[in-house]
C-alpha positions as CSV (number, residue, x, y, z in Angstrom):
1,X,133.0,26.6,138.4
2,X,135.6,28.8,136.9
3,X,138.3,30.0,139.2
4,X,141.2,31.9,138.1
5,X,144.3,32.8,140.2
6,X,145.7,36.0,138.7
7,X,149.2,35.2,137.7
8,X,151.1,38.6,137.4
9,X,154.5,37.5,138.2
10,X,154.3,37.7,142.1
11,X,152.8,35.4,144.6
12,X,153.0,32.0,145.8
13,X,150.3,31.0,143.3
14,X,151.0,27.4,143.2
15,X,150.3,26.5,147.0
16,X,147.0,28.4,146.7
17,X,146.1,26.3,143.3
18,X,146.9,23.0,145.3
19,X,144.8,24.1,148.3
20,X,141.9,24.8,146.0
21,X,142.5,21.2,144.5
22,X,142.4,19.8,148.0
23,X,138.8,21.4,148.3
24,X,137.8,19.4,144.9
25,X,138.1,22.4,142.5
26,X,140.3,23.3,139.7
27,X,141.9,26.6,139.2
28,X,143.4,28.3,136.3
29,X,146.5,30.7,136.5
30,X,146.1,33.6,134.0
31,X,146.6,37.3,133.3
32,X,144.4,37.1,130.3
33,X,141.7,39.8,130.7
34,X,139.0,37.7,128.8
35,X,139.7,34.6,131.0
36,X,139.5,36.8,134.2
37,X,136.4,38.5,133.4
38,X,134.7,35.1,132.4
39,X,135.7,33.6,136.0
40,X,133.3,32.8,138.5
41,X,135.8,33.5,141.3
42,X,139.1,35.3,141.2
43,X,142.1,35.0,143.4
44,X,144.4,38.0,143.6
45,X,147.5,36.9,145.4
46,X,150.7,38.6,146.3
47,X,154.1,38.1,148.0
48,X,157.0,40.5,147.8
49,X,157.3,44.2,147.4
50,X,154.4,46.5,146.8
51,X,155.6,49.1,144.2
52,X,157.4,46.2,142.3
53,X,153.9,44.2,142.2
54,X,152.0,47.2,141.2
55,X,154.4,47.8,138.4
56,X,153.8,44.3,137.1
57,X,149.8,45.0,137.4
58,X,150.2,48.2,135.2
59,X,152.4,46.6,132.8
60,X,149.6,43.9,132.2
61,X,146.8,46.5,132.5
62,X,145.4,44.3,135.2
63,X,145.2,47.5,137.5
64,X,142.6,48.9,135.3
65,X,140.8,45.3,135.1
66,X,140.5,44.2,138.7
67,X,138.5,47.1,140.3
68,X,135.9,46.7,137.7
69,X,135.3,42.8,138.3
70,X,131.8,42.1,139.4
71,X,132.4,38.4,140.4
72,X,133.8,37.5,144.2
73,X,137.5,38.5,144.3
74,X,139.8,37.7,147.1
75,X,142.9,39.4,147.6
76,X,145.6,37.5,149.7
77,X,148.4,39.2,151.7
78,X,150.1,41.8,149.5
79,X,147.1,41.5,147.1
80,X,144.9,42.7,149.9
81,X,147.2,45.6,150.6
82,X,147.3,46.4,146.7
83,X,143.5,46.8,146.9
84,X,144.0,49.8,149.2
85,X,144.4,53.5,148.2
86,X,148.0,53.1,149.0
87,X,150.9,51.3,150.6
88,X,153.9,52.9,152.5
89,X,156.0,50.4,151.0
90,X,157.7,52.1,147.9
91,X,155.1,54.9,148.5
92,X,152.9,52.7,146.3
93,X,149.5,54.0,144.7
94,X,147.0,50.8,144.9
95,X,143.8,50.0,143.3
96,X,141.6,52.1,145.5
97,X,139.0,49.6,146.0
98,X,139.4,49.6,150.0
99,X,139.6,53.1,151.3
100,X,142.4,52.8,153.7
101,X,146.3,52.7,153.3
102,X,148.5,50.1,154.2
103,X,151.3,51.2,156.8
104,X,154.5,49.9,158.3
105,X,154.8,48.2,161.8
106,X,157.1,50.3,164.1
107,X,160.5,49.3,165.1
108,X,159.2,48.5,168.5
109,X,158.1,45.0,167.1
110,X,160.0,42.3,165.0
111,X,159.2,42.9,161.4
112,X,158.0,41.0,159.5
113,X,155.3,39.5,161.5
114,X,155.9,36.1,160.8
115,X,153.9,33.0,162.1
116,X,150.8,32.3,163.7
117,X,148.2,35.0,165.0
118,X,144.7,34.9,166.0
119,X,141.7,36.5,164.1
120,X,138.7,37.8,165.8
121,X,135.8,40.2,165.4
122,X,134.8,37.7,162.5
123,X,132.2,39.3,160.2
124,X,130.8,38.1,156.7
125,X,130.1,34.7,155.1
126,X,133.8,34.3,154.5
127,X,134.1,33.1,158.2
128,X,130.9,31.1,158.2
129,X,131.5,28.1,160.6
130,X,134.7,29.9,161.8
131,X,135.4,30.2,165.4
132,X,136.8,33.4,167.0
133,X,140.3,33.6,168.0
134,X,141.4,31.0,165.3
135,X,145.2,30.9,164.4
136,X,146.1,31.8,160.9
137,X,149.6,32.1,159.5
138,X,151.0,35.7,158.6
139,X,153.9,37.0,156.9
140,X,154.0,40.8,156.7
141,X,155.9,44.0,157.4
142,X,153.0,46.5,156.7
143,X,149.4,46.2,157.8
144,X,145.7,47.8,156.9
145,X,144.6,49.8,160.3
146,X,141.3,48.8,161.6
147,X,138.5,50.7,159.2
148,X,134.8,50.1,158.4
149,X,135.8,47.8,155.8
150,X,137.6,45.3,158.3
151,X,135.8,41.8,158.9
152,X,138.5,40.4,160.9
153,X,141.1,41.8,163.7
154,X,144.5,40.9,164.6
155,X,146.6,42.2,167.3
156,X,150.4,42.8,166.6
157,X,151.6,45.8,168.3
158,X,148.4,47.5,167.5
159,X,144.8,46.0,166.6
160,X,144.5,45.9,162.7
161,X,142.2,44.6,159.8
162,X,143.4,41.1,159.3
163,X,140.5,40.8,156.5
164,X,138.4,43.3,154.4
165,X,135.3,43.4,152.5
166,X,133.6,45.8,150.2
167,X,130.8,44.7,148.1
168,X,132.1,41.7,145.8
169,X,136.0,42.5,147.0
170,X,137.4,40.6,149.9
171,X,141.0,40.7,151.3
172,X,142.8,38.6,153.8
173,X,145.9,39.7,155.2
174,X,146.7,36.0,156.4
175,X,147.4,33.2,154.1
176,X,144.3,30.7,154.1
177,X,146.2,28.4,151.7
178,X,149.0,28.0,154.5
179,X,146.6,28.1,157.7
180,X,145.5,24.4,157.7
181,X,142.1,22.9,157.7
182,X,140.6,26.4,158.9
183,X,142.4,28.3,156.2
184,X,141.0,26.0,153.7
185,X,137.5,26.3,155.1
186,X,137.7,30.1,154.6
187,X,138.8,29.5,151.0
188,X,135.9,27.1,150.5
189,X,133.6,29.8,152.0
190,X,134.9,32.3,149.4
191,X,134.1,29.7,146.5
192,X,130.4,29.3,147.9
193,X,129.9,33.0,148.0
194,X,126.8,34.2,146.2
195,X,127.6,36.2,143.1
């Protein structure tokens, strides 16, 4: 199986690569169109500021490529938010894969939300064998409201979508690569998804 982690200048890509290796697979870091299109699985990471990350995608043309991919694609954290229509962070236009916007938590809560929180209302084969209310690791100041494409929910100030799915596109607000055995099981489930 060919797994490509999109390398576009933002994201903690090494920790994702190591998590995949612990599952017995190898992953390639790449921003090459041909390599990404030929992959069996694509992981779209992201850490940092939305408008800067989007600029990096545009500079490499990946903003055009990613929405056209046909194999299973997993966006993680900022990667998931960039797959939405828009983010309030830097007033950024996203890839428009998920029909929802990322918005900022209010000053009523500590921002960023950092640490462990529960996921529930689990839907999709991404969560096969995962129990409701498992704890996952999150670091984010913006969130995606609950919507039709939500496949997991978390509560921090409000209930929000901590995972999304539309067709072959998946997104997790949490970091599966930093969430211990349960997170790695979710990554493993992603790698086993049928095309």
